[in-house]
Backbone of each chain as ProteinMPNN parsed JSONL, in Angstrom:
{"seq_chain_A": "XXXXXXXXXXXXXXXXXXXXXXXXXXXXXXXXXXXXXXXXXXXXXXXXXXXXXXXXXXXXXXXXXXXXXXXXXXXXXXXXXXXXXXXXXXXX", "coords_chain_A": {"N_chain_A": [[42.781, 148.305, 24.696], [44.479, 146.17, 24.479], [46.024, 146.442, 26.726], [44.234, 145.849, 28.765], [43.702, 143.161, 28.164], [46.213, 142.124, 28.6], [46.501, 142.528, 31.362], [44.403, 140.925, 32.391], [45.131, 138.349, 31.45], [47.581, 138.115, 32.721], [46.864, 137.979, 35.422], [45.298, 135.63, 35.392], [47.138, 133.694, 34.492], [48.99, 133.836, 36.54], [47.515, 132.877, 38.717], [47.095, 130.28, 37.758], [49.727, 129.298, 37.615], [50.352, 129.41, 40.301], [48.594, 127.445, 41.302], [49.643, 125.16, 40.025], [52.168, 125.098, 41.201], [51.491, 124.675, 43.839], [50.532, 122.076, 43.584], [52.882, 120.803, 42.841], [54.347, 121.102, 45.19], [52.769, 119.705, 47.021], [52.024, 117.33, 45.938], [51.159, 113.899, 46.103], [52.627, 111.807, 44.964], [55.607, 111.137, 42.986], [55.032, 111.221, 40.276], [52.818, 112.866, 40.082], [54.01, 115.27, 40.678], [55.735, 115.561, 38.498], [53.893, 115.793, 36.44], [52.614, 118.173, 37.171], [54.781, 119.852, 36.865], [55.085, 119.75, 34.115], [52.737, 121.057, 33.371], [53.328, 123.535, 34.421], [55.413, 124.277, 32.755], [53.985, 124.504, 30.364], [52.442, 126.692, 31.063], [54.368, 128.673, 31.285], [55.183, 128.76, 28.621], [52.795, 129.717, 27.543], [52.772, 132.246, 28.678], [54.998, 133.376, 27.421], [54.045, 133.413, 24.788], [51.858, 135.173, 25.014], [53.13, 137.5, 25.739], [54.628, 137.982, 23.417], [52.526, 138.336, 21.594], [51.125, 140.525, 22.606], [52.983, 142.598, 22.641], [53.9, 142.574, 20.11], [56.309, 141.388, 19.038], [58.871, 139.024, 18.029], [60.711, 137.718, 19.586], [60.841, 135.534, 21.275], [60.144, 133.313, 19.875], [61.657, 131.182, 18.833], [62.517, 130.054, 21.174], [60.101, 129.109, 22.111], [59.5, 127.154, 20.196], [61.625, 125.406, 20.689], [61.038, 124.641, 23.309], [58.636, 123.278, 22.921], [59.66, 121.203, 21.492], [61.582, 119.748, 23.063], [60.467, 119.538, 25.533], [59.332, 117.253, 26.53], [61.222, 115.469, 27.356], [62.121, 115.459, 30.001], [59.904, 114.531, 31.572], [59.52, 112.012, 30.493], [61.927, 110.751, 31.173], [61.785, 110.809, 33.997], [59.523, 109.244, 34.327], [60.391, 106.735, 33.441], [62.329, 106.267, 35.38], [60.84, 106.138, 37.77], [59.303, 103.84, 37.262], [61.303, 101.887, 37.145], [62.402, 101.983, 39.738], [60.287, 101.303, 41.448], [59.833, 98.75, 40.551], [62.104, 97.397, 41.404], [61.956, 97.625, 44.21], [59.693, 96.144, 44.639], [60.46, 93.625, 43.933], [62.427, 92.977, 45.774]], "CA_chain_A": [[42.219, 146.968, 24.879], [45.566, 145.21, 24.686], [46.455, 146.556, 28.126], [43.249, 145.097, 29.568], [43.937, 141.731, 27.927], [47.476, 141.773, 29.264], [46.249, 142.446, 32.808], [43.564, 139.749, 32.68], [45.893, 137.107, 31.259], [48.623, 138.03, 33.752], [46.229, 137.487, 36.66], [44.875, 134.239, 35.205], [48.312, 132.821, 34.438], [49.601, 133.786, 37.869], [46.724, 131.931, 39.509], [47.338, 128.926, 37.26], [51.071, 128.892, 38.041], [50.272, 129.139, 41.74], [47.983, 126.13, 41.494], [50.587, 124.11, 39.621], [53.251, 125.033, 42.192], [50.932, 124.007, 45.025], [50.49, 120.636, 43.319], [54.267, 120.308, 42.893], [54.789, 121.015, 46.58], [51.936, 118.843, 47.846], [51.668, 116.111, 45.223], [51.494, 112.726, 46.907], [53.626, 110.946, 44.313], [56.557, 111.81, 42.088], [54.421, 111.418, 38.961], [51.995, 114.07, 40.174], [54.891, 116.445, 40.604], [56.2, 115.697, 37.119], [52.765, 116.284, 35.646], [52.429, 119.585, 37.491], [55.891, 120.596, 36.266], [54.738, 119.896, 32.704], [51.729, 122.119, 33.263], [54.016, 124.805, 34.669], [56.129, 124.601, 31.515], [52.981, 124.988, 29.413], [52.028, 128.037, 31.475], [55.458, 129.581, 30.9], [55.058, 128.93, 27.175], [51.652, 130.593, 27.291], [53.168, 133.609, 29.03], [55.862, 133.864, 26.334], [53.169, 133.669, 23.647], [51.045, 136.366, 25.244], [54.053, 138.64, 25.682], [54.92, 138.278, 22.007], [51.342, 138.819, 20.884], [50.702, 141.841, 23.081], [53.97, 143.612, 22.287], [54.171, 142.431, 18.67], [57.673, 141.043, 18.632], [59.013, 137.576, 17.853], [62.008, 137.359, 20.174], [60.795, 134.268, 22.015], [59.484, 132.28, 19.069], [62.51, 129.998, 18.751], [62.465, 129.437, 22.507], [58.834, 128.372, 22.19], [59.644, 125.937, 19.376], [62.526, 124.487, 21.392], [60.32, 124.096, 24.468], [57.677, 122.276, 22.47], [60.392, 120.055, 20.963], [62.307, 118.93, 24.041], [59.845, 119.601, 26.848], [58.845, 115.955, 26.996], [62.327, 114.601, 27.745], [62.193, 115.351, 31.456], [58.864, 113.686, 32.151], [59.771, 110.626, 30.062], [63.021, 110.229, 31.995], [61.319, 110.559, 35.355], [58.588, 108.123, 34.293], [61.188, 105.506, 33.401], [63.005, 106.118, 36.669], [59.844, 105.693, 38.746], [58.946, 102.448, 36.976], [62.413, 101.015, 37.516], [62.63, 101.919, 41.178], [59.207, 100.543, 42.048], [60.018, 97.34, 40.182], [63.142, 96.803, 42.247], [61.505, 97.484, 45.596], [58.702, 95.092, 44.733], [61.139, 92.334, 43.852], [63.224, 92.68, 46.952]], "C_chain_A": [[43.331, 145.953, 25.151], [46.085, 145.252, 26.127], [45.531, 145.766, 29.047], [43.476, 143.59, 29.423], [45.193, 141.269, 28.647], [47.272, 141.63, 30.772], [45.478, 141.179, 33.154], [44.378, 138.464, 32.553], [47.013, 136.983, 32.288], [48.052, 137.485, 35.052], [45.905, 136.001, 36.532], [46.077, 133.292, 35.211], [49.025, 132.753, 35.776], [48.853, 132.82, 38.772], [47.012, 130.499, 39.086], [48.711, 128.426, 37.698], [51.096, 128.609, 39.533], [49.66, 127.782, 42.027], [48.925, 124.994, 41.137], [51.712, 123.971, 40.648], [52.757, 124.39, 43.48], [50.901, 122.499, 44.799], [51.902, 120.039, 43.315], [54.698, 120.126, 44.344], [54.051, 119.922, 47.333], [51.753, 117.461, 47.266], [52.069, 114.842, 45.947], [52.568, 111.857, 46.263], [54.522, 111.777, 43.41], [55.913, 112.113, 40.738], [53.491, 112.624, 38.96], [52.846, 115.317, 40.047], [55.398, 116.661, 39.183], [55.11, 116.273, 36.236], [52.536, 117.775, 35.899], [53.571, 120.42, 36.926], [55.674, 120.768, 34.762], [53.73, 121.013, 32.493], [52.372, 123.477, 33.488], [54.808, 125.242, 33.445], [55.164, 125.119, 30.454], [52.532, 126.394, 29.76], [53.1, 129.057, 31.119], [55.434, 129.831, 29.396], [53.903, 129.846, 26.811], [52.002, 132.034, 27.607], [54.082, 134.202, 27.957], [55.025, 134.258, 25.123], [52.41, 134.977, 23.824], [51.913, 137.614, 25.22], [54.361, 139.023, 24.242], [53.722, 138.88, 21.307], [50.974, 140.235, 21.32], [51.685, 142.923, 22.661], [54.447, 143.531, 20.845], [55.655, 142.312, 18.354], [57.759, 139.526, 18.572], [60.295, 137.072, 18.502], [61.994, 135.96, 20.777], [60.305, 133.105, 21.178], [60.33, 131.013, 19.004], [62.577, 129.279, 20.099], [61.199, 128.598, 22.653], [58.909, 127.07, 21.39], [60.533, 124.919, 20.091], [61.843, 123.853, 22.595], [59.341, 123.02, 24.029], [58.38, 121.051, 21.897], [60.926, 119.163, 22.079], [61.677, 118.981, 25.421], [59.443, 118.26, 27.402], [59.961, 115.086, 27.562], [62.353, 114.379, 29.261], [61.16, 114.4, 32.025], [59.04, 112.231, 31.721], [60.864, 109.992, 30.915], [62.541, 109.888, 33.393], [60.347, 109.383, 35.382], [59.339, 106.792, 34.241], [61.812, 105.224, 34.759], [62.039, 105.587, 37.725], [59.508, 104.232, 38.526], [60.056, 101.507, 37.437], [62.526, 100.885, 39.026], [61.534, 101.096, 41.858], [59.368, 99.049, 41.761], [61.021, 96.669, 41.115], [62.658, 96.635, 43.685], [60.461, 96.379, 45.719], [59.37, 93.715, 44.681], [61.84, 91.978, 45.152], [62.364, 92.441, 48.179]], "O_chain_A": [[43.164, 145.014, 25.93], [46.525, 144.241, 26.673], [45.98, 145.104, 29.982], [43.449, 142.843, 30.401], [45.239, 140.183, 29.224], [47.813, 140.711, 31.387], [45.838, 140.451, 34.079], [44.329, 137.599, 33.428], [47.362, 135.873, 32.689], [48.665, 136.642, 35.706], [46.192, 135.211, 37.432], [46.049, 132.235, 35.841], [49.606, 131.722, 36.116], [49.464, 132.041, 39.504], [47.158, 129.61, 39.925], [48.853, 127.273, 38.105], [51.772, 127.685, 39.985], [50.14, 127.048, 42.891], [49.004, 123.991, 41.847], [52.16, 122.86, 40.933], [53.493, 123.656, 44.139], [51.207, 121.728, 45.708], [52.094, 118.899, 43.737], [55.332, 119.129, 44.692], [54.636, 119.27, 48.198], [51.38, 116.525, 47.972], [53.219, 114.718, 46.368], [53.349, 111.227, 46.976], [54.244, 112.938, 43.111], [56.208, 113.138, 40.123], [53.383, 113.326, 37.954], [52.462, 116.29, 39.398], [55.484, 117.796, 38.713], [55.366, 117.131, 35.392], [52.296, 118.542, 34.967], [53.363, 121.572, 36.545], [56.032, 121.801, 34.196], [53.848, 121.811, 31.563], [52.014, 124.456, 32.834], [54.871, 126.431, 33.131], [55.482, 126.061, 29.728], [52.268, 127.204, 28.87], [52.789, 130.173, 30.701], [55.634, 130.958, 28.941], [54.008, 130.654, 25.888], [51.585, 132.947, 26.895], [53.965, 135.379, 27.617], [55.257, 135.298, 24.506], [52.328, 135.789, 22.902], [51.486, 138.664, 24.739], [54.361, 140.199, 23.879], [53.86, 139.818, 20.522], [50.558, 141.051, 20.498], [51.279, 144.044, 22.358], [55.291, 144.316, 20.412], [56.187, 143.039, 17.514], [56.845, 138.825, 19.004], [60.899, 136.111, 18.026], [63.017, 135.276, 20.788], [60.072, 132.019, 21.707], [59.805, 129.904, 19.105], [62.681, 128.053, 20.156], [61.221, 127.517, 23.243], [58.444, 126.023, 21.841], [60.238, 123.724, 20.101], [62.039, 122.67, 22.874], [59.222, 121.978, 24.673], [57.784, 119.977, 21.817], [60.739, 117.947, 22.041], [62.281, 118.517, 26.388], [59.232, 118.123, 28.607], [59.682, 114.063, 28.188], [62.575, 113.266, 29.737], [61.483, 113.557, 32.862], [58.745, 111.317, 32.491], [60.747, 108.839, 31.33], [62.844, 108.817, 33.918], [60.336, 108.608, 36.339], [58.964, 105.837, 34.92], [61.822, 104.086, 35.228], [62.385, 104.686, 38.488], [59.433, 103.46, 39.482], [59.793, 100.466, 38.039], [62.727, 99.784, 39.538], [61.82, 100.288, 42.742], [59.081, 98.202, 42.607], [60.825, 95.537, 41.556], [62.923, 95.608, 44.31], [60.346, 95.745, 46.769], [58.903, 92.764, 45.307], [61.846, 90.821, 45.574], [62.89, 92.177, 49.26]]}, "seq_chain_B": "XXXXXXXXXXXXXXXXXXXXXXXXXXXXXXXXXXXXXXXXXXXXXXXXXXXXXXXXXXXXXXXXXXXXXXXXXXXXXXXXXXXXXXXXXXXXXXXXXXXXXXXXXXXXXXXXXXXXXXXXXXXXXXXXXXXXXXXXXX", "coords_chain_B": {"N_chain_B": [[37.117, 153.828, 2.42], [39.171, 153.869, 4.227], [37.994, 153.82, 6.94], [36.948, 151.27, 6.787], [39.147, 149.469, 6.633], [40.199, 150.095, 9.076], [38.218, 149.175, 10.811], [38.392, 146.487, 10.187], [40.907, 145.937, 11.197], [40.363, 146.368, 13.908], [38.593, 144.304, 14.341], [40.265, 142.072, 13.983], [42.013, 142.493, 16.098], [40.217, 142.194, 18.233], [39.426, 139.528, 17.966], [41.854, 138.186, 18.365], [42.353, 139.023, 20.954], [40.281, 137.771, 22.345], [41.02, 135.119, 21.887], [43.455, 135.03, 23.229], [42.681, 135.436, 25.902], [41.076, 133.182, 26.228], [42.966, 131.152, 25.855], [44.6, 131.603, 28.074], [42.775, 130.996, 30.051], [42.587, 128.267, 29.696], [44.957, 127.364, 30.875], [44.38, 128.046, 33.502], [42.236, 126.337, 33.944], [43.554, 123.892, 33.809], [45.135, 124.097, 36.099], [43.199, 124.197, 38.123], [42.073, 121.687, 37.719], [44.285, 120.096, 38.336], [44.471, 120.596, 41.04], [42.067, 119.689, 42.101], [41.252, 117.168, 41.177], [41.104, 113.624, 41.849], [43.071, 111.525, 41.379], [46.002, 110.297, 39.584], [45.437, 109.762, 36.863], [43.127, 111.252, 36.189], [44.129, 113.763, 36.678], [46.032, 113.887, 34.685], [44.357, 114.043, 32.488], [43.324, 116.629, 32.856], [45.654, 118.098, 32.599], [46.299, 118.184, 29.932], [45.043, 120.233, 28.646], [46.124, 123.027, 28.521], [48.388, 122.36, 27.138], [47.807, 121.552, 24.529], [45.292, 122.658, 23.362], [45.322, 125.196, 24.544], [47.85, 126.156, 23.771], [47.438, 126.171, 21.027], [45.427, 128.152, 20.736], [46.797, 130.408, 21.676], [48.974, 130.605, 19.925], [47.583, 131.06, 17.59], [46.469, 133.553, 18.164], [48.832, 135.014, 18.323], [49.756, 134.828, 15.674], [47.712, 136.237, 14.416], [48.109, 138.767, 15.519], [50.617, 139.504, 14.57], [50.287, 139.924, 11.868], [51.535, 139.101, 9.49], [52.532, 136.929, 6.851], [54.621, 135.135, 6.965], [55.131, 134.197, 9.511], [53.366, 132.196, 10.101], [54.062, 129.483, 9.197], [56.103, 128.869, 11.066], [54.727, 128.956, 13.474], [52.921, 126.872, 13.055], [54.728, 124.772, 12.927], [55.715, 124.805, 15.564], [53.369, 124.074, 16.934], [52.84, 121.56, 15.881], [55.07, 120.088, 16.664], [54.587, 120.124, 19.395], [52.234, 118.621, 19.419], [53.294, 116.175, 18.65], [55.061, 115.48, 20.693], [53.787, 115.624, 23.189], [51.932, 113.377, 23.488], [53.817, 111.318, 23.808], [55.13, 111.785, 26.282], [52.854, 111.718, 27.901], [52.014, 109.112, 27.539], [54.156, 107.69, 28.689], [54.11, 108.606, 31.347], [51.534, 107.847, 32.125], [51.738, 105.104, 31.862], [53.722, 104.453, 33.724], [52.34, 105.332, 35.959], [50.198, 103.549, 36.019], [51.536, 101.147, 36.438], [52.735, 101.539, 38.941], [50.562, 101.666, 40.531], [49.202, 104.086, 40.928], [46.432, 104.883, 41.07], [42.877, 105.038, 41.49], [41.128, 102.223, 41.616], [38.401, 101.902, 41.932], [37.273, 104.073, 40.767], [37.457, 103.759, 38.072], [35.762, 103.104, 35.041], [36.085, 101.16, 33.051], [38.735, 98.789, 32.809], [40.88, 98.001, 30.691], [43.408, 97.09, 30.536], [43.903, 95.422, 32.595], [43.185, 92.7, 32.301], [45.066, 91.846, 30.442], [47.407, 92.239, 31.866], [47.02, 90.438, 33.947], [47.005, 88.052, 32.51], [49.606, 88.043, 31.487], [50.973, 87.921, 33.878], [50.231, 85.404, 34.775], [51.413, 83.852, 32.813], [54.166, 84.418, 32.8], [55.008, 84.5, 35.371], [54.983, 86.892, 36.79], [57.321, 88.423, 37.081], [59.389, 89.907, 35.609], [60.118, 92.966, 33.832], [59.786, 92.876, 31.101], [57.905, 91.01, 30.056], [55.472, 92.052, 30.834], [55.537, 94.411, 29.41], [55.66, 93.613, 26.719], [53.217, 92.297, 26.378], [51.484, 94.322, 26.919], [51.88, 95.938, 24.764], [50.766, 94.467, 22.773]], "CA_chain_B": [[38.083, 152.733, 2.435], [39.986, 153.903, 5.435], [37.297, 153.273, 8.115], [36.731, 149.834, 6.636], [40.363, 148.767, 7.057], [40.355, 150.316, 10.51], [37.338, 148.263, 11.529], [38.969, 145.15, 10.037], [41.982, 145.858, 12.194], [39.754, 146.227, 15.228], [38.034, 142.951, 14.449], [41.38, 141.139, 14.194], [42.458, 142.702, 17.481], [39.25, 141.633, 19.167], [39.477, 138.067, 17.888], [43.073, 137.701, 19.013], [42.221, 139.243, 22.403], [39.436, 136.687, 22.862], [41.803, 133.875, 21.867], [44.468, 135.076, 24.292], [42.037, 135.209, 27.203], [40.651, 131.777, 26.281], [44.156, 130.326, 26.062], [45.024, 131.732, 29.474], [41.811, 130.27, 30.884], [42.928, 126.844, 29.624], [45.955, 127.121, 31.92], [43.699, 128.076, 34.804], [41.453, 125.101, 34.057], [44.482, 122.81, 34.143], [45.559, 124.218, 37.5], [42.072, 123.789, 38.963], [41.981, 120.238, 37.615], [45.388, 119.496, 39.096], [44.253, 120.713, 42.485], [40.83, 119.119, 42.608], [40.982, 115.797, 40.756], [41.575, 112.748, 42.928], [44.234, 110.657, 41.165], [46.935, 110.708, 38.533], [44.86, 109.68, 35.516], [42.246, 112.397, 35.958], [44.975, 114.962, 36.585], [46.617, 113.905, 33.335], [43.318, 114.552, 31.594], [43.244, 118.085, 32.976], [46.918, 118.743, 32.235], [46.472, 118.275, 28.483], [44.323, 121.376, 28.06], [46.972, 124.123, 28.051], [49.475, 121.885, 26.283], [47.388, 121.433, 23.135], [44.324, 123.669, 22.93], [45.774, 126.51, 24.982], [48.946, 126.598, 22.901], [46.868, 126.485, 19.714], [44.743, 129.446, 20.779], [47.754, 131.506, 21.844], [49.735, 130.762, 18.688], [46.688, 131.694, 16.619], [46.409, 134.972, 18.506], [50.114, 135.614, 17.945], [49.769, 134.976, 14.219], [46.815, 137.333, 14.04], [48.672, 140.039, 15.931], [51.803, 139.896, 13.792], [49.791, 140.388, 10.559], [52.422, 138.815, 8.358], [52.264, 135.542, 6.478], [55.743, 134.205, 7.114], [55.211, 133.596, 10.848], [52.444, 131.062, 10.254], [54.726, 128.167, 9.184], [56.832, 128.633, 12.323], [53.732, 128.646, 14.504], [52.416, 125.519, 12.782], [55.783, 123.828, 13.324], [55.722, 124.724, 17.035], [52.214, 123.334, 17.422], [52.932, 120.15, 15.477], [56.039, 119.463, 17.574], [53.895, 119.899, 20.661], [51.312, 117.491, 19.22], [54.042, 114.927, 18.548], [55.804, 115.113, 21.902], [52.923, 115.497, 24.368], [51.474, 112.002, 23.712], [54.909, 110.455, 24.268], [55.3, 111.93, 27.732], [51.627, 111.282, 28.574], [52.034, 107.65, 27.532], [55.127, 107.17, 29.665], [53.65, 108.912, 32.704], [50.381, 107.013, 32.414], [52.184, 103.721, 32.006], [54.374, 104.334, 35.038], [51.317, 105.479, 36.983], [49.442, 102.298, 36.124], [52.405, 100.127, 37.02], [52.999, 101.758, 40.365], [49.255, 101.683, 41.202], [48.777, 105.419, 41.327], [45.08, 105.137, 40.579], [41.812, 104.463, 42.31], [40.43, 101.292, 40.722], [36.946, 102.002, 42.041], [36.81, 105.186, 39.945], [37.531, 103.41, 36.657], [34.581, 102.407, 34.524], [36.63, 99.927, 32.496], [40.181, 98.666, 32.905], [41.16, 97.023, 29.645], [44.774, 96.59, 30.658], [44.034, 94.508, 33.723], [43.143, 91.317, 31.818], [46.345, 91.567, 29.798], [48.423, 92.136, 32.915], [46.784, 89.174, 34.644], [47.433, 86.965, 31.627], [51.068, 88.041, 31.452], [51.454, 87.486, 35.186], [50.085, 83.963, 34.835], [52.299, 83.169, 31.878], [55.591, 84.61, 33.034], [55.338, 84.457, 36.788], [54.945, 88.228, 37.391], [58.646, 88.723, 37.596], [60.245, 90.928, 34.996], [59.507, 94.111, 33.173], [59.624, 92.695, 29.662], [56.679, 90.305, 29.739], [54.428, 93.049, 31.0], [55.615, 95.408, 28.358], [55.343, 93.013, 25.429], [51.802, 92.001, 26.276], [50.747, 95.581, 26.882], [51.974, 96.488, 23.427], [50.166, 93.584, 21.787]], "C_chain_B": [[38.828, 152.684, 3.752], [39.245, 153.402, 6.685], [37.092, 151.771, 8.025], [37.955, 149.044, 7.079], [40.576, 148.939, 8.554], [39.47, 149.35, 11.293], [37.819, 146.82, 11.37], [40.085, 144.93, 11.032], [41.428, 145.638, 13.59], [39.194, 144.836, 15.412], [39.14, 141.936, 14.705], [41.917, 141.271, 15.609], [41.522, 142.038, 18.474], [39.31, 140.121, 19.163], [40.719, 137.541, 18.598], [43.022, 137.937, 20.518], [41.384, 138.14, 23.032], [40.225, 135.385, 22.917], [42.85, 133.869, 22.977], [43.848, 134.816, 25.654], [41.597, 133.754, 27.333], [41.84, 130.851, 26.507], [44.685, 130.419, 27.478], [44.077, 130.975, 30.393], [42.037, 128.759, 30.81], [43.96, 126.485, 30.696], [45.308, 127.112, 33.296], [42.882, 126.809, 35.015], [42.354, 123.924, 34.412], [44.906, 122.884, 35.598], [44.442, 123.794, 38.44], [41.913, 122.269, 38.923], [43.073, 119.539, 38.393], [45.105, 119.525, 40.587], [43.069, 119.89, 42.965], [40.588, 117.667, 42.223], [41.67, 114.809, 41.681], [42.833, 111.942, 42.624], [44.976, 111.054, 39.893], [46.281, 110.743, 37.159], [43.964, 110.883, 35.216], [43.043, 113.695, 35.899], [45.668, 115.045, 35.236], [45.619, 114.425, 32.313], [43.259, 116.075, 31.652], [44.498, 118.758, 32.446], [47.088, 118.895, 30.738], [45.904, 119.566, 27.91], [45.246, 122.51, 27.663], [48.058, 123.643, 27.082], [49.066, 121.833, 24.824], [46.465, 122.588, 22.735], [44.763, 125.068, 23.343], [46.888, 127.046, 24.106], [48.422, 126.951, 21.52], [46.225, 127.867, 19.719], [45.743, 130.595, 20.855], [48.601, 131.704, 20.593], [48.886, 131.412, 17.612], [46.589, 133.193, 16.89], [47.695, 135.696, 18.122], [50.195, 135.827, 16.444], [48.863, 136.09, 13.75], [47.419, 138.682, 14.387], [49.833, 140.466, 15.045], [51.432, 140.406, 12.406], [50.824, 140.221, 9.439], [52.338, 137.326, 8.086], [53.397, 134.617, 6.852], [55.844, 133.644, 8.521], [54.368, 132.326, 10.949], [53.125, 129.71, 10.145], [55.474, 127.864, 10.472], [55.863, 128.261, 13.433], [53.171, 127.246, 14.313], [53.443, 124.47, 13.193], [55.819, 123.678, 14.846], [54.564, 123.876, 17.528], [52.31, 121.853, 17.069], [53.972, 119.421, 16.331], [55.396, 119.189, 18.92], [52.945, 118.712, 20.546], [52.058, 116.166, 19.153], [54.659, 114.513, 19.871], [54.913, 114.946, 23.126], [52.383, 114.074, 24.547], [52.568, 111.065, 24.205], [55.053, 110.548, 25.785], [54.048, 111.477, 28.474], [51.567, 109.759, 28.63], [52.97, 107.1, 28.602], [54.654, 107.419, 31.097], [52.455, 108.039, 33.073], [50.763, 105.558, 32.636], [52.855, 103.511, 33.362], [53.351, 104.472, 36.157], [50.49, 104.222, 37.144], [50.271, 101.216, 36.785], [52.562, 100.287, 38.521], [51.713, 101.987, 41.138], [48.875, 103.058, 41.726], [47.399, 105.711, 40.757], [44.097, 104.518, 41.553], [41.011, 103.514, 41.432], [38.916, 101.422, 40.802], [36.402, 103.162, 41.209], [36.827, 104.868, 38.459], [36.235, 102.736, 36.226], [35.001, 101.11, 33.831], [38.139, 99.955, 32.663], [40.614, 97.588, 31.922], [42.54, 96.42, 29.791], [44.89, 95.488, 31.709], [44.049, 93.051, 33.272], [44.48, 90.923, 31.199], [47.439, 91.379, 30.845], [48.264, 90.825, 33.679], [47.29, 87.991, 33.82], [48.951, 86.875, 31.6], [51.633, 87.561, 32.783], [51.334, 85.972, 35.314], [51.085, 83.249, 33.96], [53.756, 83.231, 32.298], [55.946, 84.705, 34.501], [55.497, 85.806, 37.44], [56.306, 88.657, 37.908], [59.258, 89.942, 36.931], [59.412, 91.968, 34.258], [59.057, 93.764, 31.755], [58.322, 92.001, 29.285], [55.476, 91.239, 29.804], [54.364, 93.983, 29.8], [55.192, 94.832, 27.015], [53.843, 92.762, 25.312], [50.968, 93.276, 26.272], [50.794, 96.188, 25.49], [51.249, 95.651, 22.394], [48.797, 94.074, 21.353]], "O_chain_B": [[39.082, 151.618, 4.313], [39.821, 152.617, 7.438], [37.064, 151.076, 9.04], [37.831, 148.064, 7.814], [41.075, 148.035, 9.223], [39.892, 148.778, 12.298], [37.68, 146.015, 12.29], [40.195, 143.863, 11.636], [41.949, 144.831, 14.36], [39.297, 144.249, 16.49], [38.987, 141.044, 15.538], [42.241, 140.27, 16.249], [41.961, 141.402, 19.433], [39.253, 139.49, 20.218], [40.646, 136.566, 19.345], [43.577, 137.151, 21.285], [41.713, 137.629, 24.102], [40.113, 134.631, 23.883], [43.106, 132.833, 23.592], [44.401, 134.075, 26.468], [41.722, 133.155, 28.401], [41.743, 129.881, 27.259], [45.167, 129.429, 28.029], [44.502, 130.384, 31.387], [41.713, 128.042, 31.756], [43.858, 125.444, 31.344], [45.638, 126.286, 34.147], [42.835, 126.268, 36.12], [41.98, 123.064, 35.209], [45.025, 121.856, 36.265], [44.69, 123.115, 39.436], [41.652, 121.636, 39.946], [42.833, 118.515, 39.033], [45.454, 118.594, 41.312], [43.055, 119.438, 44.109], [39.794, 116.99, 42.877], [42.719, 115.123, 42.243], [43.612, 111.689, 43.543], [44.617, 112.021, 39.22], [46.541, 111.653, 36.372], [44.031, 111.461, 34.131], [42.685, 114.617, 35.167], [45.871, 116.135, 34.701], [45.981, 115.153, 31.389], [43.155, 116.736, 30.618], [44.429, 119.861, 31.904], [47.942, 119.664, 30.3], [46.254, 119.95, 26.794], [45.163, 122.946, 26.515], [48.585, 124.431, 26.297], [49.906, 122.052, 23.951], [46.812, 123.397, 21.874], [44.596, 126.022, 22.582], [46.894, 128.22, 23.736], [48.89, 127.907, 20.901], [46.452, 128.663, 18.807], [45.577, 131.621, 20.196], [48.917, 132.838, 20.233], [49.379, 132.212, 16.816], [46.621, 134.003, 15.963], [47.665, 136.835, 17.657], [50.645, 136.876, 15.984], [49.189, 136.81, 12.805], [47.261, 139.642, 13.634], [50.017, 141.657, 14.795], [52.154, 141.216, 11.825], [50.965, 141.078, 8.567], [52.096, 136.542, 9.004], [53.171, 133.422, 7.043], [56.587, 132.684, 8.726], [54.633, 131.473, 11.797], [52.804, 128.828, 10.94], [55.48, 126.72, 10.926], [56.135, 127.368, 14.235], [52.968, 126.514, 15.282], [53.094, 123.42, 13.732], [55.938, 122.567, 15.362], [54.732, 123.053, 18.429], [51.914, 120.994, 17.856], [53.774, 118.258, 16.683], [55.631, 118.142, 19.522], [52.857, 117.891, 21.459], [51.518, 115.136, 19.557], [54.771, 113.319, 20.152], [55.263, 114.184, 24.028], [52.373, 113.589, 25.678], [52.286, 110.12, 24.941], [55.093, 109.534, 26.483], [54.152, 110.911, 29.563], [51.132, 109.18, 29.626], [52.625, 106.167, 29.328], [54.781, 106.548, 31.957], [52.366, 107.547, 34.198], [50.191, 104.87, 33.481], [52.594, 102.528, 34.056], [53.468, 103.812, 37.19], [50.118, 103.855, 38.259], [49.761, 100.452, 37.604], [52.529, 99.314, 39.275], [51.752, 102.451, 42.278], [48.308, 103.193, 42.811], [47.223, 106.691, 40.033], [44.425, 103.615, 42.323], [40.27, 103.978, 40.565], [38.216, 101.089, 39.845], [35.197, 103.233, 40.968], [36.271, 105.624, 37.662], [35.681, 101.908, 36.949], [34.352, 100.077, 34.0], [38.75, 101.023, 32.658], [40.702, 96.411, 32.272], [42.818, 95.357, 29.234], [45.85, 94.718, 31.713], [44.828, 92.25, 33.789], [44.966, 89.811, 31.404], [48.282, 90.489, 30.734], [49.253, 90.176, 34.02], [47.908, 87.063, 34.342], [49.521, 85.787, 31.678], [52.654, 86.874, 32.815], [52.21, 85.321, 35.883], [51.561, 82.168, 34.307], [54.495, 82.253, 32.179], [57.101, 84.97, 34.834], [56.075, 85.901, 38.523], [56.435, 89.18, 39.014], [59.61, 90.907, 37.608], [58.197, 91.85, 34.096], [58.062, 94.299, 31.267], [57.696, 92.369, 28.291], [54.593, 91.213, 28.947], [53.298, 94.29, 29.265], [54.459, 95.47, 26.261], [53.26, 92.993, 24.252], [49.88, 93.314, 25.697], [49.859, 96.874, 25.076], [51.123, 96.073, 21.244], [48.15, 93.439, 20.52]]}, "name": "protein", "num_of_chains": 2, "seq": "XXXXXXXXXXXXXXXXXXXXXXXXXXXXXXXXXXXXXXXXXXXXXXXXXXXXXXXXXXXXXXXXXXXXXXXXXXXXXXXXXXXXXXXXXXXXXXXXXXXXXXXXXXXXXXXXXXXXXXXXXXXXXXXXXXXXXXXXXXXXXXXXXXXXXXXXXXXXXXXXXXXXXXXXXXXXXXXXXXXXXXXXXXXXXXXXXXXXXXXXXXXXXXXXXXXXXXXXXXXXXXXXXXXXXX"}
C-alpha cells in the first residue's frame, strides 16, 4: 500500500510543481512569481515529508524545520523591494 | 492478541496513507488555484493551502508512521514555526500587491483599506511611504 501511496503522491506533487513553475515563468508581476516560488517551496517540503513517512526515516526533519523557519525571508525581502521601486517610479 | 495489534497497525497505516494523499492534493489545489485565479489576492488565498493544512496533514502522517512519541514535539515545532512565518510573508506580499495595484477592484466585494488610503492621501499629500503605512496600521 505504501508503494501505491508513494506513486500517487509523486504524480500529484509533480503536477503541482509543474503548475507552480508555469506560474513562475508566466506570472505577469514579480509578486505572482514570488508567491509561486513560495508554493514551490511548500511542495518541496511536502515531498520531503512524504519521503520520510514512506521510508520511515527522519533524515530531513531538521531541514523541514529550517525551511519552515526561514522560508518567509525571501518573499518579505522581495515584497519590500517591489514596494520601494514602484514608489520611486511613481514619484519621478 | 496478535491479529488485533496487526489490524491496529493496518489502521494506522491506512490513516497515514489517506493523510499523505490529502496533503499532496492540497499542493495540487494550490497549483490549480495559481494557474486559474485572476489576480494576486485570489492566488494568495490558494497558495495558503499547502503551506498550512497540507503541511499539517503530512506531518501528522509522518508522526503516525514513525510510531514513536519523541518525534511529535519536533513536528509540532515545525508546524508552529510555519504558522508564525506564513502570515508575515502573506502580509508583506499582500501589502505590496495592494500598493502597486496588482488587483482587480471590480472583483472586490469590500475594500476597507481604500477609505484609509484616501484619508491619508488627503492629509499628507500622497507623497511618502510613512503616512500610508501609519494610517494603514491604525
